[in-house]
Each structure stands twice: as C-alpha cells, then as structure tokens.
N, C-alpha and C positions, 0 to 999 in steps of 0.2 A: 355276032355274039349272043349266046343264050343268056335267057332271063331267068336268074335264081331268085329264090324268096328273099335272099338279102338284097339283091337289086332293088326289087320291087319295094321293100322296106325304105331304103334309101331315098328311093323317088317318092315315095308317099310321105316322107319325112320333109323334102324339099318342096313338094306341093303345100304341105301344111304351113311351111314358113312362108310360100308365096300368098297364099291365102289371108294369112295374118297381116302380111305386109300389106295387102290390099285393104284390110280392114281398118288398118293404121292410116293409111292414106286416106280414105275416108274420114276419120277422126280428125285428124289434121286439116282437112277441108273446111269441117264444121268450125274448128278452133278459128279458121283464117275468116270464116263467115262472122263469127262473134266478135274478133279484131278489128275486122272493117266496119262493122256496123257500130262501132263505138266512135265513129268520125261522123261531122255532119255530113260530108262527102266522102264515099268510097274512095279510098288512096288507090293510086297506080300500083304500090307496091304489092296491094293483096291480090290483082290481076296477075302480076309476076308470079308471085308465090303460087297461086292456083294453076298457073299452067306447068309449073314445075312439078306440081303433084301429078298433075294429068299425064304428064309425058314419064315420070316416073311409073304410073300406073299401067301406061303402054307396055313399057320395059318389062315390068313384073308379068305380064299375061302374054308374051311373046316368049318364044323358044318352044322345044320339041314337046310335042304333046304325050303325055307318061301314059303307060298302060293301067287299065282297071285295077284295083279299084280306085287309085288316086287322081284319074281322069275327071271326076266332077270337082274336085276342089277347086280348082282355078275358076270355073264359073261361077261357083257358089259365093267363091271370095268377091268376084266383080260384082254379084247382085249385092251381096252383103254390104259392099262400099258405097254402091249407088244409093241403097236405101237409107244408109246412115247420113250421107250428104243430102239428100233430099229432104228427108226429116228434119235437119239440121236447117236446112235453108227455110224450110217452112216456119220451123221454131224462130228463127231470127226474125224474119218477115213477120210472122203474127204476135211478136213480142211488143209491136208499135213502138220500137226505138228503145226496148228496156235496156239493151248493152250500152247505147249512148247516154239514156237517163242516169245508169248507175254510173257510168265512168266521170260524167260532168258534175253529178252530186259530190262526189269527193274530190274534186278539182274546183267546186263553186268559189269557197274562201278565197283563193288566188284571183279570181275573176273579179270577185267584189272589192277585193283590195287595191285592184288597178283603176278600178271605174270611180272608187272613192278619193283616189289623189288626182285624177284628172280634173280639169275643167269641165263646166256644165256641157251637156251637148248640144249641137248646133240647132238654132232654130229656123235658120234661113232656109228657104225652099231653094234647091239644086237639082240639077238633073246630072250631077255628075259627082264622084266620090270627094269629101273633103279631108283636109288634115287631120290628123288625129291630135287632140290637144293636151297631150301628156307623152310621158316616156313611154314608147313602145316594148313590152318584155319579148324576150325570146321563147318563155317558156311558162305557161300557166297550168298549175296543177301538173298533171300527167302530159296535156298538149304542148306539142312545140308550137310557136306562133311565127309565121313567116312575116306577116305585115298587119300595122293596124290603121283603120281608116274611121271616118266619120262620114254619117249622112244626115239627112233631115230628120232630127229627132232621136239621133242613137249613134253609137259607136258599132263596127264590125273588126273582130278579130279573126285573121285568115288562119287556117290550118297550115302549118309547114308542109305536111306530105300532099303532093299535089292530087285534086281529087279527079277521079275519072270522068273527064269531059266538063267537069263544072268547076266554078268558084265556089269555095265553100268555107265556112268557117262558124263564128258564134256572134250572135247581134245581141246588144243592149238596147231595150227601146223602153226607157222608164216613162213613158208618156205614151205609151200605146204603139203599135207598128204603124209604119207609113201607108198612105194609102194614094192612088193615082190624083185622088181630089187633093191631095196635099201641093200639088203642083205638077206642070207638064213633065211626064217621064220623070217622075220623082224616083230616086234610087234608094234602095231595092224595094220593088213594091210586090213581091212575092217570093215563094219557096221558103217560106217559114215553118219551124215545127216547134211549139212551144216546150219549154223545158221547164222552169221554175221561175216566180217572179216575172222580174223585167227579162229574163234572160230566153233565148231562141237559138235553135240551130237553123242555119241559113245554106243553102246550096242552089247554085243557079246555073244551068247550061248555058252560058252566055259568054 
C-alpha cells in the first residue's frame, strides 16, 4: 500500500497522541509519588498503580514504527516521561517528607482530639505492644486508621493502607521518644520522623 501525504499526517497525529500519552503517564507517576509520600509508609496500592502505569507505557511504545518524520516522536515521548518521573521522584525524595508534613498538618486537629480524650500514655516498660486506653477511630483527618496501640511512653496509630514491607503509622510521644535504655527491647525504638510537637511518623520493616 502506497504511503500518501494524508497517511503520513495521520500517522504523525497518532504518534503525537502516543507521545502526549507517555508524558501524561510520567505526570501520573509523579502524582503517585506525591500521594505515596504523604503516608508514613509507602502504601502497597502505590506499587500496584505504578506497575499499571509502566504496563500502559509499554503498550504505548509498542506497535508498528511509523515513517519519518514521525519516527522520533515515540522515543522523545519516552525520554520526556522518564525525565518527568525521575525529576518528580527526586523532588519528592528531596522534600524531606514535605507531602507527609503537609497532609499531617491538615489532619493534626483530629489526632490531637483523640489523644486528649484517651487515658495517659503508659509508663510501664514493656517489650511488646500494649492496649490502647481509649476508643480507636477508623479515620483521623484524611487518614484511615487500621489499629491503635500503646507502647512505653506513647501511642501508635497504624495506617489503614498496608505499607510496602513495613508496619507504619503515627506515634504520639508527649514525653519524648523511647530509647533502648527504657528497657530491654522496648517497642518501638527506631524508625521515627518528627512531624510536629509530640507527633512522629513511624515505619519499621518488621
């Protein structure tokens, strides 16, 4: 079948759509990074969504290679999408938890309210989780909560979305973080990131 000017234009238009689609997938990848970064532990859902985006990108790059001058549009779309994703990932990683900090700040009144109505944090030294001395909410601000626990010197509110390889949540430690000197194998003893006041994000590959 002969290639006519109209056919070339049609193929060029399709390649423009492919390139734009790849760029949109890159932007979507950055959005997933930002959303996942707003949790104490990256949710498994983010991994699933990112995998779907990668598969969609592979599908967009497959197919018959078009004739010139549209031939360069597809690889340019791939490069542009890659640059957007990498730049977005670097931005999120370099923000020192900016997405998490911003989202928690908006939700903090709900967190403050639940600890204000619970009993004081336990002071007994324990090497295991303790019962939460109050009613455990299923939602705090914009975060869904799966479980509430207590530990020596604080409370823990675990995020509802399973974290990738981690237990993760928000810790309330009004008297400071626990240390290993508080007792043998005191829980938890690491994995904290300070958010504001007595509040910390916590994740632990355990």
